[in-house]
C-alpha positions as CSV (number, residue, x, y, z in Angstrom):
1,A,3.8,-19.3,12.1
2,R,4.7,-16.5,14.4
3,C,1.5,-14.5,13.7
4,N,0.2,-15.1,17.1
5,V,3.3,-13.7,18.6
6,S,3.3,-10.5,16.5
7,R,-0.4,-9.6,16.8
8,P,-0.3,-8.4,20.4
9,L,2.6,-6.1,19.5
10,R,0.7,-4.6,16.7
11,A,-1.8,-2.7,18.8
12,S,0.9,-0.9,20.8
13,L,3.0,-0.1,17.7
14,E,-0.1,1.2,15.9
15,Q,-1.0,3.4,18.9
16,R,2.5,4.9,19.1
17,L,2.4,5.8,15.4
18,V,-1.0,7.4,15.9
19,E,0.2,9.4,18.9
20,R,3.3,10.6,17.0
21,G,1.3,11.6,14.0
22,E,3.3,9.3,11.7
23,A,0.7,8.6,9.1
24,A,3.2,7.2,6.6
25,G,4.6,4.8,9.1
26,L,1.1,3.8,10.1
27,A,0.0,3.2,6.5
28,F,3.1,1.1,5.9
29,L,2.4,-1.0,9.0
30,Q,-1.2,-1.4,8.1
31,S,-0.2,-2.5,4.6
32,Y,2.1,-5.1,6.1
33,L,-0.7,-6.3,8.4
34,C,-3.1,-6.6,5.5
35,Y,-0.6,-8.8,3.8
36,L,-0.1,-10.9,6.9
37,E,-3.8,-11.3,7.6
38,T,-4.5,-12.2,3.9
39,W,-2.0,-15.0,4.0
40,A,-3.2,-16.1,7.3
41,G,-6.7,-16.4,5.8
42,N,-8.3,-13.7,8.0
43,L,-9.8,-11.8,5.1
44,G,-12.1,-9.6,7.1
45,R,-9.2,-8.3,9.2
46,A,-7.1,-8.0,6.1
47,S,-9.8,-5.8,4.5
48,E,-10.0,-3.5,7.5
49,Y,-6.2,-3.0,7.4
50,A,-6.3,-2.4,3.7
51,D,-8.9,0.3,4.0
52,K,-7.0,2.0,6.8
53,A,-3.7,1.8,5.0
54,T,-5.2,3.5,1.8
55,R,-6.8,6.2,4.0
56,N,-3.5,6.9,5.9
57,A,-1.1,6.7,2.9
58,L,-0.2,10.3,2.3
59,G,2.7,10.0,-0.2
60,S,2.5,8.5,-3.6
61,T,5.0,5.7,-2.7
62,Y,3.0,4.7,0.4
63,G,-0.2,5.0,-1.5
64,A,1.2,2.6,-4.1
65,I,2.1,0.1,-1.5
66,A,-1.3,0.3,0.2
67,H,-3.2,-0.1,-3.0
68,A,-0.9,-3.0,-4.2
69,V,-1.5,-4.9,-1.0
70,R,-5.2,-4.2,-1.1
71,A,-5.3,-5.4,-4.7
72,L,-3.6,-8.6,-3.6
73,M,-6.2,-9.1,-0.8
74,H,-9.1,-8.5,-3.3
75,G,-7.5,-11.0,-5.7
76,W,-7.2,-13.5,-3.0
77,C,-10.9,-13.0,-2.2
78,G,-11.8,-13.4,-5.9
79,E,-13.0,-9.8,-6.2
80,R,-11.8,-9.1,-9.7
81,E,-13.2,-5.6,-10.3
82,A,-11.9,-4.4,-6.9
83,C,-8.5,-6.0,-7.6
84,E,-8.3,-4.3,-11.0
85,S,-9.3,-1.0,-9.6
86,D,-6.6,-1.1,-6.9
87,A,-4.1,-2.3,-9.4
88,A,-4.9,0.8,-11.6
89,S,-4.5,3.0,-8.5
90,T,-1.2,1.4,-7.7
91,E,0.0,2.1,-11.2
92,A,-1.1,5.7,-11.0
93,A,0.6,6.2,-7.7
94,V,3.8,4.7,-9.0
95,R,3.8,7.0,-12.0
96,L,3.2,10.0,-9.7
97,A,6.1,8.9,-7.5
98,V,8.4,8.5,-10.5
99,D,7.4,11.9,-12.0
100,T,7.7,13.6,-8.6
101,R,11.2,12.2,-8.1
102,R,12.3,13.3,-11.6
103,W,10.8,16.8,-11.1
104,A,12.5,17.2,-7.7
105,G,15.8,16.2,-9.3
106,V,16.3,13.2,-7.1
107,P,19.4,11.2,-8.1
108,G,18.5,7.9,-9.5
109,G,15.0,8.9,-10.5
110,A,12.7,5.9,-10.0
111,R,15.6,3.8,-8.5
112,G,16.4,6.2,-5.7
113,G,14.2,4.5,-3.1
114,P,10.8,5.3,-1.6
């Protein structure tokens, strides 16, 4: 219900993240905006955010989030093959994140956070 309030704030936040070179934060914001626009029924805008998020997602965790949200958007649009492809990419990114955390000796392994 507050989408119309948050949309104008998006542009300035997105611009600040670009200026600061915060690609991970940008990808996370774009994933969230894809989710927001999907549920608002603005599927063209959601698709744009999904594509941007997957391009900007540098780390495996952020890549998993971006692909998962894009899979949701494709599923909402009835695009089965694209949905399944992004679901597979999500799974691969999650596996990479778990393996990377184990290799790095992060306490908690997969449960240690993003």
